[in-house]
PQR file of N, CA, C, O and H, with PARSE charges and radii, in Angstrom:
ATOM      1  N   UNK A   1      15.079 -11.972  55.376 -0.4000 1.5000
ATOM      2  CA  UNK A   1      14.499 -13.141  54.757 -0.0000 2.0000
ATOM      3  C   UNK A   1      13.486 -12.665  53.720  0.5500 1.7000
ATOM      4  O   UNK A   1      12.587 -11.879  54.021 -0.5500 1.4000
ATOM      5  N   UNK A   2      13.648 -13.151  52.509 -0.4000 1.5000
ATOM      6  CA  UNK A   2      12.726 -12.807  51.435 -0.0000 2.0000
ATOM      7  C   UNK A   2      11.633 -13.864  51.358  0.5500 1.7000
ATOM      8  O   UNK A   2      11.884 -15.039  51.623 -0.5500 1.4000
ATOM      9  H   UNK A   2      14.378 -13.789  52.264  0.4000 1.0000
ATOM     10  N   UNK A   3      10.427 -13.453  50.999 -0.4000 1.5000
ATOM     11  CA  UNK A   3       9.291 -14.369  50.899 -0.0000 2.0000
ATOM     12  C   UNK A   3       8.807 -14.389  49.456  0.5500 1.7000
ATOM     13  O   UNK A   3       8.547 -13.343  48.861 -0.5500 1.4000
ATOM     14  H   UNK A   3      10.223 -12.498  50.784  0.4000 1.0000
ATOM     15  N   UNK A   4       8.689 -15.604  48.895 -0.4000 1.5000
ATOM     16  CA  UNK A   4       8.204 -15.785  47.531 -0.0000 2.0000
ATOM     17  C   UNK A   4       6.762 -16.283  47.542  0.5500 1.7000
ATOM     18  O   UNK A   4       6.259 -16.755  48.562 -0.5500 1.4000
ATOM     19  H   UNK A   4       8.900 -16.453  49.378  0.4000 1.0000
ATOM     20  N   UNK A   5       6.118 -16.170  46.404 -0.4000 1.5000
ATOM     21  CA  UNK A   5       4.763 -16.706  46.246 -0.0000 2.0000
ATOM     22  C   UNK A   5       4.808 -18.223  46.385  0.5500 1.7000
ATOM     23  O   UNK A   5       5.848 -18.833  46.137 -0.5500 1.4000
ATOM     24  H   UNK A   5       6.526 -15.787  45.576  0.4000 1.0000
ATOM     25  N   UNK A   6       3.698 -18.839  46.776 -0.4000 1.5000
ATOM     26  CA  UNK A   6       3.666 -20.303  46.889 -0.0000 2.0000
ATOM     27  C   UNK A   6       4.139 -20.973  45.602  0.5500 1.7000
ATOM     28  O   UNK A   6       3.792 -20.547  44.500 -0.5500 1.4000
ATOM     29  H   UNK A   6       2.853 -18.344  46.977  0.4000 1.0000
ATOM     30  N   UNK A   7       4.934 -22.024  45.758 -0.4000 1.5000
ATOM     31  CA  UNK A   7       5.464 -22.737  44.601 -0.0000 2.0000
ATOM     32  C   UNK A   7       6.789 -22.185  44.111  0.5500 1.7000
ATOM     33  O   UNK A   7       7.347 -22.698  43.141 -0.5500 1.4000
ATOM     34  H   UNK A   7       5.217 -22.370  46.653  0.4000 1.0000
ATOM     35  N   UNK A   8       7.309 -21.141  44.766 -0.4000 1.5000
ATOM     36  CA  UNK A   8       8.578 -20.553  44.353 -0.0000 2.0000
ATOM     37  C   UNK A   8       9.761 -21.408  44.765  0.5500 1.7000
ATOM     38  O   UNK A   8       9.594 -22.407  45.465 -0.5500 1.4000
ATOM     39  H   UNK A   8       6.855 -20.725  45.554  0.4000 1.0000
ATOM     40  N   UNK A   9      10.955 -21.023  44.337 -0.4000 1.5000
ATOM     41  CA  UNK A   9      12.179 -21.767  44.624 -0.0000 2.0000
ATOM     42  C   UNK A   9      12.799 -21.221  45.910  0.5500 1.7000
ATOM     43  O   UNK A   9      13.464 -20.185  45.890 -0.5500 1.4000
ATOM     44  H   UNK A   9      11.091 -20.211  43.769  0.4000 1.0000
ATOM     45  N   UNK A  10      12.582 -21.919  47.025 -0.4000 1.5000
ATOM     46  CA  UNK A  10      13.090 -21.450  48.314 -0.0000 2.0000
ATOM     47  C   UNK A  10      14.264 -22.307  48.761  0.5500 1.7000
ATOM     48  O   UNK A  10      14.477 -23.407  48.252 -0.5500 1.4000
ATOM     49  H   UNK A  10      12.042 -22.761  47.041  0.4000 1.0000
ATOM     50  N   UNK A  11      15.031 -21.780  49.732 -0.4000 1.5000
ATOM     51  CA  UNK A  11      16.131 -22.552  50.276 -0.0000 2.0000
ATOM     52  C   UNK A  11      15.939 -22.880  51.765  0.5500 1.7000
ATOM     53  O   UNK A  11      16.753 -23.595  52.350 -0.5500 1.4000
ATOM     54  H   UNK A  11      14.857 -20.886  50.146  0.4000 1.0000
ATOM     55  N   UNK A  12      14.869 -22.361  52.377 -0.4000 1.5000
ATOM     56  CA  UNK A  12      14.542 -22.689  53.769 -0.0000 2.0000
ATOM     57  C   UNK A  12      13.032 -22.836  53.925  0.5500 1.7000
ATOM     58  O   UNK A  12      12.258 -22.408  53.068 -0.5500 1.4000
ATOM     59  H   UNK A  12      14.208 -21.780  51.902  0.4000 1.0000
ATOM     60  N   UNK A  13      12.629 -23.450  55.039 -0.4000 1.5000
ATOM     61  CA  UNK A  13      11.215 -23.506  55.399 -0.0000 2.0000
ATOM     62  C   UNK A  13      11.118 -23.247  56.895  0.5500 1.7000
ATOM     63  O   UNK A  13      12.067 -23.498  57.638 -0.5500 1.4000
ATOM     64  H   UNK A  13      13.258 -23.797  55.735  0.4000 1.0000
ATOM     65  N   UNK A  14       9.986 -22.753  57.327 -0.4000 1.5000
ATOM     66  CA  UNK A  14       9.748 -22.518  58.740 -0.0000 2.0000
ATOM     67  C   UNK A  14       9.016 -23.715  59.320  0.5500 1.7000
ATOM     68  O   UNK A  14       8.089 -24.245  58.708 -0.5500 1.4000
ATOM     69  H   UNK A  14       9.215 -22.549  56.723  0.4000 1.0000
ATOM     70  N   UNK A  15       9.435 -24.135  60.496 -0.4000 1.5000
ATOM     71  CA  UNK A  15       8.827 -25.293  61.147 -0.0000 2.0000
ATOM     72  C   UNK A  15       8.488 -24.926  62.587  0.5500 1.7000
ATOM     73  O   UNK A  15       9.370 -24.574  63.370 -0.5500 1.4000
ATOM     74  H   UNK A  15      10.188 -23.704  60.994  0.4000 1.0000
ATOM     75  N   UNK A  16       7.198 -25.012  62.932 -0.4000 1.5000
ATOM     76  CA  UNK A  16       6.760 -24.732  64.300 -0.0000 2.0000
ATOM     77  C   UNK A  16       6.996 -25.956  65.153  0.5500 1.7000
ATOM     78  O   UNK A  16       6.677 -27.072  64.743 -0.5500 1.4000
ATOM     79  H   UNK A  16       6.482 -25.298  62.296  0.4000 1.0000
ATOM     80  N   UNK A  17       7.562 -25.757  66.359 -0.4000 1.5000
ATOM     81  CA  UNK A  17       7.841 -26.853  67.276 -0.0000 2.0000
ATOM     82  C   UNK A  17       7.200 -26.545  68.624  0.5500 1.7000
ATOM     83  O   UNK A  17       7.332 -25.435  69.141 -0.5500 1.4000
ATOM     84  H   UNK A  17       7.822 -24.851  66.692  0.4000 1.0000
ATOM     85  N   UNK A  18       6.515 -27.516  69.182 -0.4000 1.5000
ATOM     86  CA  UNK A  18       5.911 -27.380  70.504 -0.0000 2.0000
ATOM     87  C   UNK A  18       6.882 -27.952  71.528  0.5500 1.7000
ATOM     88  O   UNK A  18       7.282 -29.112  71.434 -0.5500 1.4000
ATOM     89  H   UNK A  18       6.408 -28.417  68.762  0.4000 1.0000
ATOM     90  N   UNK A  19       7.258 -27.133  72.505 -0.4000 1.5000
ATOM     91  CA  UNK A  19       8.249 -27.519  73.497 -0.0000 2.0000
ATOM     92  C   UNK A  19       7.595 -27.566  74.872  0.5500 1.7000
ATOM     93  O   UNK A  19       6.813 -26.689  75.238 -0.5500 1.4000
ATOM     94  H   UNK A  19       6.932 -26.190  72.581  0.4000 1.0000
ATOM     95  N   UNK A  20       7.930 -28.598  75.615 -0.4000 1.5000
ATOM     96  CA  UNK A  20       7.446 -28.743  76.983 -0.0000 2.0000
ATOM     97  C   UNK A  20       8.441 -28.021  77.894  0.5500 1.7000
ATOM     98  O   UNK A  20       9.477 -28.582  78.250 -0.5500 1.4000
ATOM     99  H   UNK A  20       8.565 -29.310  75.317  0.4000 1.0000
ATOM    100  N   UNK A  21       8.129 -26.784  78.269 -0.4000 1.5000
ATOM    101  CA  UNK A  21       9.019 -26.002  79.124 -0.0000 2.0000
ATOM    102  C   UNK A  21       8.639 -26.136  80.583  0.5500 1.7000
ATOM    103  O   UNK A  21       7.503 -25.857  80.964 -0.5500 1.4000
ATOM    104  H   UNK A  21       7.287 -26.328  77.980  0.4000 1.0000
ATOM    105  N   UNK A  22       9.582 -26.559  81.392 -0.4000 1.5000
ATOM    106  CA  UNK A  22       9.318 -26.723  82.822 -0.0000 2.0000
ATOM    107  C   UNK A  22      10.169 -25.722  83.585  0.5500 1.7000
ATOM    108  O   UNK A  22      11.382 -25.645  83.388 -0.5500 1.4000
ATOM    109  H   UNK A  22      10.505 -26.786  81.082  0.4000 1.0000
ATOM    110  N   UNK A  23       9.537 -24.972  84.440 -0.4000 1.5000
ATOM    111  CA  UNK A  23      10.263 -24.054  85.301 -0.0000 2.0000
ATOM    112  C   UNK A  23       9.557 -23.985  86.644  0.5500 1.7000
ATOM    113  O   UNK A  23       8.333 -23.875  86.713 -0.5500 1.4000
ATOM    114  H   UNK A  23       8.552 -25.035  84.600  0.4000 1.0000
ATOM    115  N   UNK A  24      10.340 -24.051  87.702 -0.4000 1.5000
ATOM    116  CA  UNK A  24       9.824 -23.971  89.068 -0.0000 2.0000
ATOM    117  C   UNK A  24       8.721 -24.999  89.312  0.5500 1.7000
ATOM    118  O   UNK A  24       7.749 -24.709  90.009 -0.5500 1.4000
ATOM    119  H   UNK A  24      11.335 -24.140  87.646  0.4000 1.0000
ATOM    120  N   UNK A  25       8.865 -26.198  88.744 -0.4000 1.5000
ATOM    121  CA  UNK A  25       7.905 -27.263  88.969 -0.0000 2.0000
ATOM    122  C   UNK A  25       6.617 -27.160  88.181  0.5500 1.7000
ATOM    123  O   UNK A  25       5.753 -28.029  88.297 -0.5500 1.4000
ATOM    124  H   UNK A  25       9.655 -26.433  88.178  0.4000 1.0000
ATOM    125  N   UNK A  26       6.469 -26.118  87.383 -0.4000 1.5000
ATOM    126  CA  UNK A  26       5.265 -25.945  86.570 -0.0000 2.0000
ATOM    127  C   UNK A  26       5.569 -26.289  85.120  0.5500 1.7000
ATOM    128  O   UNK A  26       6.658 -26.012  84.618 -0.5500 1.4000
ATOM    129  H   UNK A  26       7.170 -25.412  87.289  0.4000 1.0000
ATOM    130  N   UNK A  27       4.604 -26.889  84.463 -0.4000 1.5000
ATOM    131  CA  UNK A  27       4.751 -27.241  83.057 -0.0000 2.0000
ATOM    132  C   UNK A  27       4.101 -26.171  82.191  0.5500 1.7000
ATOM    133  O   UNK A  27       2.954 -25.786  82.418 -0.5500 1.4000
ATOM    134  H   UNK A  27       3.719 -27.115  84.871  0.4000 1.0000
ATOM    135  N   UNK A  28       4.845 -25.694  81.196 -0.4000 1.5000
ATOM    136  CA  UNK A  28       4.316 -24.722  80.237 -0.0000 2.0000
ATOM    137  C   UNK A  28       4.581 -25.239  78.834  0.5500 1.7000
ATOM    138  O   UNK A  28       5.616 -25.853  78.577 -0.5500 1.4000
ATOM    139  H   UNK A  28       5.776 -26.007  81.011  0.4000 1.0000
ATOM    140  N   UNK A  29       3.665 -24.996  77.945 -0.4000 1.5000
ATOM    141  CA  UNK A  29       3.870 -25.340  76.544 -0.0000 2.0000
ATOM    142  C   UNK A  29       4.314 -24.082  75.812  0.5500 1.7000
ATOM    143  O   UNK A  29       3.680 -23.032  75.913 -0.5500 1.4000
ATOM    144  H   UNK A  29       2.823 -24.497  78.153  0.4000 1.0000
ATOM    145  N   UNK A  30       5.398 -24.202  75.083 -0.4000 1.5000
ATOM    146  CA  UNK A  30       5.993 -23.063  74.386 -0.0000 2.0000
ATOM    147  C   UNK A  30       6.127 -23.418  72.910  0.5500 1.7000
ATOM    148  O   UNK A  30       6.556 -24.521  72.571 -0.5500 1.4000
ATOM    149  H   UNK A  30       5.914 -25.055  75.000  0.4000 1.0000
ATOM    150  N   UNK A  31       5.761 -22.484  72.029 -0.4000 1.5000
ATOM    151  CA  UNK A  31       5.947 -22.671  70.593 -0.0000 2.0000
ATOM    152  C   UNK A  31       7.240 -21.984  70.172  0.5500 1.7000
ATOM    153  O   UNK A  31       7.531 -20.867  70.601 -0.5500 1.4000
ATOM    154  H   UNK A  31       5.412 -21.588  72.304  0.4000 1.0000
ATOM    155  N   UNK A  32       8.014 -22.668  69.326 -0.4000 1.5000
ATOM    156  CA  UNK A  32       9.259 -22.117  68.806 -0.0000 2.0000
ATOM    157  C   UNK A  32       9.262 -22.317  67.295  0.5500 1.7000
ATOM    158  O   UNK A  32       8.797 -23.343  66.798 -0.5500 1.4000
ATOM    159  H   UNK A  32       7.778 -23.575  68.978  0.4000 1.0000
ATOM    160  N   UNK A  33       9.785 -21.339  66.571 -0.4000 1.5000
ATOM    161  CA  UNK A  33       9.898 -21.452  65.118 -0.0000 2.0000
ATOM    162  C   UNK A  33      11.344 -21.778  64.779  0.5500 1.7000
ATOM    163  O   UNK A  33      12.264 -21.071  65.192 -0.5500 1.4000
ATOM    164  H   UNK A  33      10.163 -20.506  66.975  0.4000 1.0000
ATOM    165  N   UNK A  34      11.539 -22.855  64.021 -0.4000 1.5000
ATOM    166  CA  UNK A  34      12.871 -23.246  63.563 -0.0000 2.0000
ATOM    167  C   UNK A  34      12.959 -22.985  62.066  0.5500 1.7000
ATOM    168  O   UNK A  34      11.992 -23.195  61.335 -0.5500 1.4000
ATOM    169  H   UNK A  34      10.792 -23.430  63.685  0.4000 1.0000
ATOM    170  N   UNK A  35      14.113 -22.530  61.616 -0.4000 1.5000
ATOM    171  CA  UNK A  35      14.367 -22.339  60.189 -0.0000 2.0000
ATOM    172  C   UNK A  35      15.170 -23.545  59.725  0.5500 1.7000
ATOM    173  O   UNK A  35      16.278 -23.779  60.207 -0.5500 1.4000
ATOM    174  H   UNK A  35      14.899 -22.359  62.210  0.4000 1.0000
ATOM    175  N   UNK A  36      14.613 -24.314  58.785 -0.4000 1.5000
ATOM    176  CA  UNK A  36      15.225 -25.555  58.306 -0.0000 2.0000
ATOM    177  C   UNK A  36      15.708 -25.342  56.869  0.5500 1.7000
ATOM    178  O   UNK A  36      14.937 -24.932  56.001 -0.5500 1.4000
ATOM    179  H   UNK A  36      13.713 -24.124  58.393  0.4000 1.0000
ATOM    180  N   UNK A  37      16.989 -25.623  56.629 -0.4000 1.5000
ATOM    181  CA  UNK A  37      17.551 -25.480  55.283 -0.0000 2.0000
ATOM    182  C   UNK A  37      17.066 -26.622  54.393  0.5500 1.7000
ATOM    183  O   UNK A  37      17.079 -27.783  54.800 -0.5500 1.4000
ATOM    184  H   UNK A  37      17.615 -25.956  57.334  0.4000 1.0000
ATOM    185  N   UNK A  38      16.641 -26.285  53.185 -0.4000 1.5000
ATOM    186  CA  UNK A  38      16.195 -27.287  52.216 -0.0000 2.0000
ATOM    187  C   UNK A  38      17.318 -27.724  51.293  0.5500 1.7000
ATOM    188  O   UNK A  38      17.223 -28.756  50.628 -0.5500 1.4000
ATOM    189  H   UNK A  38      16.629 -25.342  52.855  0.4000 1.0000
ATOM    190  N   UNK A  39      18.379 -26.937  51.257 -0.4000 1.5000
ATOM    191  CA  UNK A  39      19.567 -27.255  50.457 -0.0000 2.0000
ATOM    192  C   UNK A  39      20.746 -26.514  51.064  0.5500 1.7000
ATOM    193  O   UNK A  39      20.571 -25.743  52.007 -0.5500 1.4000
ATOM    194  H   UNK A  39      18.456 -26.099  51.797  0.4000 1.0000
ATOM    195  N   UNK A  40      21.927 -26.731  50.544 -0.4000 1.5000
ATOM    196  CA  UNK A  40      23.119 -26.063  51.059 -0.0000 2.0000
ATOM    197  C   UNK A  40      23.015 -24.570  50.767  0.5500 1.7000
ATOM    198  O   UNK A  40      22.700 -24.165  49.648 -0.5500 1.4000
ATOM    199  H   UNK A  40      22.069 -27.357  49.778  0.4000 1.0000
ATOM    200  N   UNK A  41      23.285 -23.757  51.789 -0.4000 1.5000
ATOM    201  CA  UNK A  41      23.235 -22.299  51.646 -0.0000 2.0000
ATOM    202  C   UNK A  41      24.663 -21.775  51.783  0.5500 1.7000
ATOM    203  O   UNK A  41      25.337 -22.016  52.785 -0.5500 1.4000
ATOM    204  H   UNK A  41      23.540 -24.087  52.698  0.4000 1.0000
ATOM    205  N   UNK A  42      25.101 -21.064  50.772 -0.4000 1.5000
ATOM    206  CA  UNK A  42      26.456 -20.531  50.748 -0.0000 2.0000
ATOM    207  C   UNK A  42      26.534 -19.252  51.602  0.5500 1.7000
ATOM    208  O   UNK A  42      25.516 -18.601  51.835 -0.5500 1.4000
ATOM    209  H   UNK A  42      24.554 -20.868  49.958  0.4000 1.0000
ATOM    210  N   UNK A  43      27.751 -18.893  52.069 -0.4000 1.5000
ATOM    211  CA  UNK A  43      27.905 -17.650  52.831 -0.0000 2.0000
ATOM    212  C   UNK A  43      27.408 -16.453  52.019  0.5500 1.7000
ATOM    213  O   UNK A  43      27.666 -16.352  50.820 -0.5500 1.4000
ATOM    214  H   UNK A  43      28.578 -19.422  51.880  0.4000 1.0000
ATOM    215  N   UNK A  44      26.710 -15.572  52.676 -0.4000 1.5000
ATOM    216  CA  UNK A  44      26.148 -14.348  52.104 -0.0000 2.0000
ATOM    217  C   UNK A  44      25.022 -14.594  51.102  0.5500 1.7000
ATOM    218  O   UNK A  44      24.572 -13.651  50.452 -0.5500 1.4000
ATOM    219  H   UNK A  44      26.500 -15.654  53.650  0.4000 1.0000
ATOM    220  N   UNK A  45      24.556 -15.832  50.962 -0.4000 1.5000
ATOM    221  CA  UNK A  45      23.418 -16.122  50.097 -0.0000 2.0000
ATOM    222  C   UNK A  45      22.134 -15.716  50.830  0.5500 1.7000
ATOM    223  O   UNK A  45      21.996 -15.960  52.028 -0.5500 1.4000
ATOM    224  H   UNK A  45      24.921 -16.598  51.491  0.4000 1.0000
ATOM    225  N   UNK A  46      21.220 -15.110  50.120 -0.4000 1.5000
ATOM    226  CA  UNK A  46      19.966 -14.675  50.714 -0.0000 2.0000
ATOM    227  C   UNK A  46      19.124 -15.872  51.157  0.5500 1.7000
ATOM    228  O   UNK A  46      19.056 -16.888  50.465 -0.5500 1.4000
ATOM    229  H   UNK A  46      21.332 -14.912  49.146  0.4000 1.0000
ATOM    230  N   UNK A  47      18.484 -15.736  52.323 -0.4000 1.5000
ATOM    231  CA  UNK A  47      17.576 -16.771  52.819 -0.0000 2.0000
ATOM    232  C   UNK A  47      16.198 -16.467  52.248  0.5500 1.7000
ATOM    233  O   UNK A  47      15.682 -15.359  52.400 -0.5500 1.4000
ATOM    234  H   UNK A  47      18.539 -14.911  52.885  0.4000 1.0000
ATOM    235  N   UNK A  48      15.599 -17.473  51.581 -0.4000 1.5000
ATOM    236  CA  UNK A  48      14.336 -17.282  50.883 -0.0000 2.0000
ATOM    237  C   UNK A  48      13.367 -18.395  51.288  0.5500 1.7000
ATOM    238  O   UNK A  48      13.717 -19.574  51.244 -0.5500 1.4000
ATOM    239  H   UNK A  48      16.019 -18.373  51.458  0.4000 1.0000
ATOM    240  N   UNK A  49      12.162 -18.020  51.676 -0.4000 1.5000
ATOM    241  CA  UNK A  49      11.124 -19.008  51.996 -0.0000 2.0000
ATOM    242  C   UNK A  49       9.896 -18.722  51.136  0.5500 1.7000
ATOM    243  O   UNK A  49       9.734 -17.618  50.617 -0.5500 1.4000
ATOM    244  H   UNK A  49      11.878 -17.062  51.712  0.4000 1.0000
ATOM    245  N   UNK A  50       9.043 -19.718  50.992 -0.4000 1.5000
ATOM    246  CA  UNK A  50       7.798 -19.506  50.238 -0.0000 2.0000
ATOM    247  C   UNK A  50       6.672 -19.206  51.213  0.5500 1.7000
ATOM    248  O   UNK A  50       6.663 -19.697  52.342 -0.5500 1.4000
ATOM    249  H   UNK A  50       9.174 -20.616  51.413  0.4000 1.0000
ATOM    250  N   UNK A  51       5.740 -18.410  50.772 -0.4000 1.5000
ATOM    251  CA  UNK A  51       4.561 -18.081  51.571 -0.0000 2.0000
ATOM    252  C   UNK A  51       3.639 -19.297  51.599  0.5500 1.7000
ATOM    253  O   UNK A  51       3.568 -20.038  50.619 -0.5500 1.4000
ATOM    254  H   UNK A  51       5.747 -18.012  49.854  0.4000 1.0000
ATOM    255  N   UNK A  52       2.929 -19.511  52.712 -0.4000 1.5000
ATOM    256  CA  UNK A  52       2.037 -20.664  52.783 -0.0000 2.0000
ATOM    257  C   UNK A  52       0.822 -20.546  51.869  0.5500 1.7000
ATOM    258  O   UNK A  52       0.249 -21.558  51.463 -0.5500 1.4000
ATOM    259  H   UNK A  52       2.987 -18.909  53.509  0.4000 1.0000
ATOM    260  N   UNK A  53       0.428 -19.315  51.543 -0.4000 1.5000
ATOM    261  CA  UNK A  53      -0.739 -19.104  50.677 -0.0000 2.0000
ATOM    262  C   UNK A  53      -0.608 -17.733  50.021  0.5500 1.7000
ATOM    263  O   UNK A  53       0.111 -16.862  50.509 -0.5500 1.4000
ATOM    264  H   UNK A  53       0.894 -18.493  51.872  0.4000 1.0000
ATOM    265  N   UNK A  54      -1.305 -17.561  48.926 -0.4000 1.5000
ATOM    266  CA  UNK A  54      -1.286 -16.277  48.223 -0.0000 2.0000
ATOM    267  C   UNK A  54      -2.332 -15.361  48.852  0.5500 1.7000
ATOM    268  O   UNK A  54      -3.471 -15.771  49.078 -0.5500 1.4000
ATOM    269  H   UNK A  54      -1.889 -18.269  48.529  0.4000 1.0000
ATOM    270  N   UNK A  55      -1.940 -14.121  49.131 -0.4000 1.5000
ATOM    271  CA  UNK A  55      -2.879 -13.172  49.728 -0.0000 2.0000
ATOM    272  C   UNK A  55      -3.582 -12.355  48.682  0.5500 1.7000
ATOM    273  O   UNK A  55      -4.409 -11.506  49.015 -0.5500 1.4000
ATOM    274  H   UNK A  55      -1.015 -13.788  48.947  0.4000 1.0000
TER
END
C-alpha cells in the first residue's frame, strides 16, 4: 500500500471500527481496521491511501 501526502488522489481509505467481542461470557472491545474502496480498483492496480497529516 502506497501512502500519499494529504490531499492526494487515493483509491482507498482506512476506517477504524470498534467491535464488541464476546468470548466465554466476557465482553471485550476490539478495534479493527477496514480498507474501504473509494472507487473501482482494477486487478493489479496499486492500492493508494492518503496520509492523515503531513509529517
